[in-house]
C-alpha positions in Angstrom: -66.5 24.5 -136.0 -69.1 21.8 -136.2 -70.1 20.5 -139.6 -73.7 20.1 -140.7 -73.2 16.4 -139.8 -72.0 17.5 -136.3 -68.6 15.9 -137.1 -65.5 17.5 -135.6 -63.1 14.6 -136.0 -63.0 11.7 -138.5 -60.9 8.7 -139.0 -59.7 7.6 -142.4 -58.9 3.8 -142.2 -56.6 2.5 -144.9 -54.5 -0.4 -143.5 -52.7 -1.6 -146.6 -49.7 -0.6 -148.7 -47.8 2.6 -149.3 -49.2 3.3 -152.8 -52.7 2.7 -151.7 -52.2 5.1 -148.8 -50.9 7.8 -151.1 -53.9 7.5 -153.4 -56.1 7.9 -150.4 -54.5 11.2 -149.2 -56.5 13.3 -151.7 -59.7 12.6 -149.9 -58.2 14.1 -146.8 -57.6 17.3 -148.8 -61.1 17.2 -150.2 -62.6 16.8 -146.8 -60.6 19.8 -145.5 -61.8 21.9 -148.4 -65.4 21.3 -147.5 -64.9 21.2 -143.7 -61.7 23.2 -143.1 -61.8 22.9 -139.3 -62.5 19.2 -139.1 -59.7 17.1 -137.6 -58.5 14.1 -139.6 -57.0 11.0 -138.1 -55.4 8.5 -140.4 -55.5 4.8 -139.3 -52.7 3.0 -141.1 -50.1 0.3 -140.8 -46.9 1.2 -138.9 -44.7 1.1 -142.0 -46.8 3.7 -143.7 -46.5 6.3 -140.9 -43.6 8.2 -142.6 -45.7 8.6 -145.7 -48.9 9.7 -143.9 -46.9 12.2 -141.8 -45.9 14.0 -145.0 -49.5 15.0 -145.7 -50.5 18.4 -144.5 -54.2 17.4 -144.3 -53.7 14.7 -141.7 -53.7 15.9 -138.1 -52.8 12.6 -136.4 -51.5 9.2 -137.3 -53.1 6.2 -135.6 -51.0 2.9 -135.7 -53.4 0.2 -136.8 -50.9 -2.5 -136.0 -50.9 -1.4 -132.3 -54.7 -1.2 -132.2 -55.1 -4.7 -133.7 -52.7 -6.2 -131.1 -55.2 -5.2 -128.4 -58.0 -7.4 -127.2 -61.4 -6.3 -128.5 -62.3 -4.7 -125.2 -59.1 -2.6 -125.0 -59.3 -1.7 -128.7 -62.8 -0.4 -128.3 -61.8 1.7 -125.3 -58.9 3.1 -127.3 -61.1 4.1 -130.2 -63.5 5.7 -127.8 -60.7 7.7 -126.3 -60.1 9.3 -129.7 -63.5 10.9 -129.5 -64.0 10.5 -133.3 -67.4 11.3 -134.7 -66.9 9.3 -137.9 -64.8 6.7 -139.6 -64.5 5.9 -143.3 -63.4 2.4 -144.0 -61.5 3.0 -147.2 -59.8 -0.4 -147.0 -62.2 -2.9 -145.5 -61.0 -4.5 -142.3 -63.5 -6.7 -140.6 -62.1 -6.3 -137.1 -61.7 -2.6 -137.3 -65.3 -2.3 -138.6 -66.4 -4.4 -135.6 -64.6 -2.4 -133.0 -65.6 0.9 -134.4 -69.2 -0.1 -134.1 -68.7 -1.3 -130.5 -66.9 2.0 -129.8 -70.2 3.7 -130.9 -68.5 5.9 -133.5 -71.5 7.9 -134.8 -70.9 7.8 -138.5 -69.4 4.6 -139.9 -69.0 4.5 -143.7 -68.5 1.2 -145.6 -69.2 -0.4 -148.9 -72.2 -2.6 -149.9 -70.0 -5.3 -151.4 -68.4 -6.2 -148.0 -71.0 -8.3 -146.2 -69.6 -7.5 -142.8 -70.2 -3.8 -143.4 -73.9 -4.6 -143.5 -73.7 -5.3 -139.8 -71.0 -2.8 -138.7 -71.4 0.3 -140.9 -74.4 2.6 -140.7 -73.8 4.4 -144.1 -73.3 2.1 -147.0 -71.9 3.2 -150.4 -72.5 1.1 -153.5 -68.9 0.6 -154.7 -67.2 -2.2 -156.6 -63.6 -1.5 -157.3 -62.6 -4.6 -159.3 -64.6 -3.8 -162.4 -64.8 0.0 -162.2 -63.3 2.2 -164.9 -62.4 4.8 -162.3 -59.0 5.5 -160.9 -58.3 4.3 -157.3 -58.2 7.9 -156.0 -61.6 8.6 -157.7 -63.1 5.4 -156.2 -62.1 6.7 -152.8 -64.0 9.9 -153.4 -67.2 7.9 -153.6 -66.9 7.1 -149.9 -67.3 10.8 -149.2 -71.0 10.8 -150.3 -72.3 10.3 -146.7 -70.6 13.6 -145.9 -72.5 15.2 -148.8 -69.3 15.6 -150.8 -70.1 14.5 -154.4 -67.2 15.8 -156.4 -65.1 13.5 -158.6 -61.9 15.4 -159.7 -60.0 14.4 -162.8 -56.5 13.1 -162.1 -54.7 16.5 -162.6 -57.0 18.1 -160.2 -56.8 15.1 -157.8 -53.0 15.6 -157.5 -53.6 19.1 -156.0 -55.4 17.6 -153.1 -52.6 15.2 -152.0 -51.0 17.8 -149.8 -47.6 16.0 -149.7 -45.7 19.0 -148.3 -44.2 17.9 -145.0 -41.3 16.2 -146.7 -38.3 15.6 -144.4 -34.9 17.2 -145.0 -32.3 15.1 -146.7 -29.4 14.0 -144.5 -25.8 14.9 -145.3 -25.0 11.3 -146.1 -27.8 11.2 -148.6 -27.0 14.5 -150.2 -23.3 13.6 -150.5 -24.0 11.2 -153.4 -26.0 13.7 -155.5 -24.3 15.4 -158.4 -26.1 18.8 -158.7 -24.9 19.2 -162.3 -26.6 16.1 -163.6 -30.2 15.0 -164.1 -30.8 12.5 -161.3 -32.8 9.3 -162.1 -33.8 6.7 -159.6 -34.5 3.2 -160.9 -36.6 1.0 -158.6 -36.8 -2.3 -160.4 -38.6 -4.5 -157.9 -42.0 -4.3 -156.3 -42.0 -6.8 -153.5 -44.0 -9.0 -155.9 -46.9 -6.5 -155.7 -46.9 -5.6 -159.4 -45.8 -6.8 -162.9 -42.2 -5.7 -163.3 -40.2 -4.4 -166.2 -37.2 -6.6 -166.9 -33.7 -5.8 -165.5 -32.4 -5.9 -169.1 -34.7 -3.0 -169.9 -33.4 -1.0 -167.0 -29.8 -1.7 -168.0 -30.6 -0.6 -171.5 -32.1 2.7 -170.2 -28.9 3.4 -168.4 -26.8 2.8 -171.6 -29.0 5.2 -173.6 -28.5 8.2 -171.4 -24.9 9.5 -171.3 -23.2 9.6 -167.9 -21.9 13.1 -168.5 -25.5 14.4 -168.1 -27.4 11.8 -166.2 -26.8 10.2 -162.8 -28.4 6.9 -162.0 -29.4 5.4 -158.7 -30.7 1.9 -158.0 -33.1 1.7 -155.1 -34.8 -1.2 -153.2 -35.4 -2.7 -149.8 -32.8 -4.7 -147.9 -34.5 -7.9 -149.1 -34.4 -6.7 -152.7 -30.7 -5.8 -152.3 -30.0 -9.5 -152.3 -32.1 -10.1 -155.4 -30.4 -7.3 -157.3 -26.8 -7.7 -156.1 -25.6 -9.8 -159.1 -27.3 -7.6 -161.6 -26.0 -4.4 -160.1 -22.4 -5.7 -160.5 -23.0 -5.7 -164.3 -23.9 -2.0 -164.4 -21.5 0.8 -165.1 -19.4 1.7 -162.0 -20.8 5.2 -161.8 -24.4 3.8 -161.1 -25.0 4.3 -157.4 -26.4 1.4 -155.4 -28.9 2.6 -152.7 -30.6 -0.7 -152.1 -31.2 -1.3 -148.4 -29.5 1.9 -147.3 -32.4 4.2 -146.4 -35.2 4.2 -143.9 -38.5 5.1 -145.5 -38.2 8.7 -144.2 -34.8 9.1 -145.6 -35.9 7.6 -148.9 -38.8 10.1 -149.2 -36.3 12.9 -148.7 -33.9 11.4 -151.3 -36.7 11.0 -153.9 -37.7 14.6 -153.4 -34.2 15.7 -154.5 -34.3 13.5 -157.7 -35.6 14.5 -161.1 -37.1 11.2 -162.2 -38.1 7.8 -160.7 -38.8 4.9 -163.0 -40.7 1.9 -161.6 -43.6 -0.5 -161.9 -46.8 0.2 -159.9 -45.2 0.3 -156.5 -45.0 2.6 -153.5 -41.9 4.6 -154.4 -43.5 5.5 -157.8 -46.4 7.0 -156.0 -44.1 8.8 -153.5 -42.3 10.3 -156.4 -45.5 11.5 -158.0 -46.7 13.0 -154.7 -43.3 14.8 -154.4 -43.9 16.4 -157.8 -40.9 14.9 -159.6 -41.0 13.0 -162.9 -42.6 9.7 -161.8 -42.6 7.3 -164.8 -44.8 4.2 -164.2 -44.6 1.1 -166.3 -47.8 -1.0 -166.4 -49.3 -4.1 -167.9 -52.6 -3.8 -169.9 -54.4 -6.1 -167.5 -57.4 -5.2 -165.4 -57.4 -4.2 -162.6 -53.6 -3.6 -162.7 -53.6 -1.2 -165.6 -52.8 2.5 -165.3 -56.5 3.5 -165.6 -56.8 2.2 -162.1 -53.4 2.6 -160.6 -51.4 5.3 -162.4 -49.4 7.7 -160.3 -51.0 11.2 -159.8 -48.7 14.2 -159.7 -47.7 17.3 -161.7 -45.0 15.4 -163.6 -46.3 11.9 -163.3 -47.1 9.6 -166.3 -47.7 6.0 -167.0 -46.7 3.8 -170.0 -48.7 0.8 -171.2 -48.9 -1.0 -174.5 -52.2 -0.4 -176.3 -53.7 -3.9 -176.3 -56.0 -6.0 -174.3 -54.1 -8.9 -172.8 -54.6 -11.5 -170.1 -51.9 -13.9 -171.2 -49.7 -13.1 -168.2 -52.3 -13.7 -165.5 -51.2 -17.3 -165.0 -47.5 -16.5 -165.0 -46.9 -13.1 -163.4 -43.1 -13.6 -163.3 -43.0 -13.4 -167.1 -45.1 -10.5 -168.3 -44.4 -10.1 -172.1 -46.7 -7.1 -172.5 -45.0 -4.9 -170.0 -41.6 -5.7 -171.7 -42.9 -4.6 -175.0 -42.4 -1.0 -173.6 -38.9 -0.2 -174.9 -36.2 1.6 -172.9 -35.8 4.1 -175.7 -39.4 5.4 -175.1 -38.5 6.2 -171.5 -35.1 7.7 -172.5 -36.9 10.0 -175.0 -39.2 11.2 -172.2 -36.3 12.0 -169.9 -34.3 13.8 -172.6 -37.1 16.3 -173.3 
């Protein structure tokens, strides 16, 4: 089927972090709703491949890291070989914009606030993310206007478009640590410095408030974060399971899907948990543009906590965010107990 724009294949370009990618997946579902036979290619970083492959609406993953290693001439030839009729630059990348023009991709969607898009995109959308009151996933929807798609779903409806259904099976080694008779809670304390973080003392307090007879706790994190958390983990009750540095991303997605809750700051695993449909509890500062209005997780059981105040005191010292730590562990424990 050919769309009214004569587009059979389109590239979604989002070459940044996991959480950003997950909040971009709904536009793939929306495009497929309007143009069910269109083929969607997702151009993303290599480390986001496992996340993108979980989306039923994405037909092919394109490794942006491999494309960007190529000389311009070869990169142009590669993009041409994809035979794409359109590209949407969700995350602006000057070089990708340049080579997509040289590859003569017919429809090239960019934003007006990126100067380089004025010379590389042929459909410009007026969009400023920094000061918008819209959620990131809703802002992405604005980029569909050149396809004559003008819907702006609320966040509950937005979650239905994510299409996070191709979740890998959990390996035996991962399943062996799960207690099927307990509520399973993953705590992901670090964020690779990408977000304001709830204190380790608060996470420890949360563990103490939920009895071990009914709740099973896991600490997750990357291999790098394992080093940062090692001393703290030793202070936790012995029944808390340390998963830091133990899983590949694919394995971690499978493990998250078997849990009941994940508690974290605004970071990739939180958005994975929301997409999986488990209880994703996000902890946020009341600072624009970091606040949940822009970055809260979207999912059937996802929610975000933030103190009700306007505050910018922590901008100069992101390692000590007092506002986020005003959120008490008891509040999260009460949510989990319900």
